[in-house]
C-alpha positions, 0 to 999 in steps of 0.5 A: 473806859466802858462807863464813858463809851456808854455815857457817850452814847446815851448822854441827855441832850439837856445836859450841858457837856461842860456841867459838872455831872458831864466832867466826873463821867468824863473824868472817869473815863479819861483816865482809861486810856492813859491808865492802858497805855501807863500799864502796858509800859509798865508790863512791857519793861517788865517783860524785857527786863524779864527775858533779858535777865533769862538771857533770851535771844534778840531774835526771839525777842524781836519776834515777841515785839512782832507778833504784838505789833501784828497783833493790836495793828490786826485788832484795832481793825476790828475794833473799827469794823465792830464799832462802825459807829464810831470809828472808821474802818482804818482809824488808827486808835488806841490798839494801834497807838500800843502796837507803835509803842510795842516796838519803841519799847525795846530801845527804851528798856536800854536806856537809863531813867535819867534819858527817859525824863529827858524824853518824857518831859520833851513828849509833855510839851508835843501837843503845842508843836502838833497844834502849830503844825496841823489844824486841830479842831477837836471835830471827830471826823477830821479824827477818825476819817484817813484820806490815803496812807500819808493821812494814815501815817500823821494820824498815827503819830500826830493828830488822830485819836491816840497820836503816838506824839504826846500818848507815848508820854504814858508809856514811858511813865509806866516804864519809868515806873518799873525801874524808879525808886520811890524819891523819884516817883515823888519829886515827878509828882510834885513836879506835875501837882504843881503844873496841874494847880497852875492849869487850874490857875490859869484857867480861873484867870482867863475864865476859859474852861478847865476841862472839856473833852472837845472844844476850847478847853485848858484840858482837852481830850481831843485833841490832847492838850499839854494840859491834859497830858501833864495833869493825867501824867499826874494822876496815874503817876499819884495812884500809882503810888498810892496803889503801891504803899497800900498794895499790902492790904489789897493783893489779900482782898478777896473783892480786889481779887475778884476785880483783878480777873478783869486784868486778865481780858482787859483786851477781849472787853474792849472789843467786845464791850462795843457791840452791844452798844453799837445796837444801842446807838440805832435807838433815840435816847433823846426822851430817855431820863437822866435817872434811867440812863444812869442805872443802864450806864452803871450796869453795863459798866459792873456787869464785866467784873461778873462776866470776867470771874464767869470767864476765868472758872468755866471759859479761860481758853478763850479769849484774844489773850489766850490766843496771843499766848498761844501764837507766842507758844508756838516759837517757844516764847514765855509770854511773861506778864505781870501776873507771872511776877 
């Protein structure tokens, strides 16, 4: 996430967006949002199952959901104001998407995996209907500027930067991974891999770009194409399978344990990392050399690793995550997270 946002600000003008380097940078950052939404779906399902297992009352669960929904929506507007070099003040974004998904998580927790799989498949093809019903040209201004309440709602659900349809697919995938068995994951991955390879073959045959952040390509991030959504879901799934398989090797590694401190304050980092980038956007980087830009991007990206450890040791009480836990604690509602399992 930090890498792609930094490279977007510092992108050298002499490097085409379709070049190999640009594609690598976009691919790394392009998985940030899918991973965020998938992990959010996993943890929401995890929390709800734990609460239901402890026979938490429905009123308490509703309060928990509404608190998270409201908190994330407010944070979205704070991010918009903080990063006004990128977003408009009332633009729906990744946090408003997670807010809506939070409300949906409760009914999703009540349905069986087979039903979730059917819903997942249906949502994977919603980019086709979105493209038919709306003018989706990938122009950034058309994605972030909201002209009315109805336009705001449409951007949340269909034609914004992170519309619920099709981004809900990652949230549902996370819920499926929380409950599914190994054979289900493998079958789902094989289906996704087959489709992803088909997209690559189609790209080669037609001579169309395989992947671009925006533009005419098989895989596009803005607006999200079916090719991108299916490929990203498949990539997230294989990452989950691999990490789960080798989890025993990771969980005792001190470097990994150090790195996981970032996971405690992802929302805080998401908000804070825009502040230096906002000031950086004021400078003219057109004459900066690629090597210089690469060094700055790598340093700024990895800087949050030691900062998260410093925060965990000395300032753990100060974060957006801590504030949300404090709000929930006012009603004696346990904030069940992945780390509690």
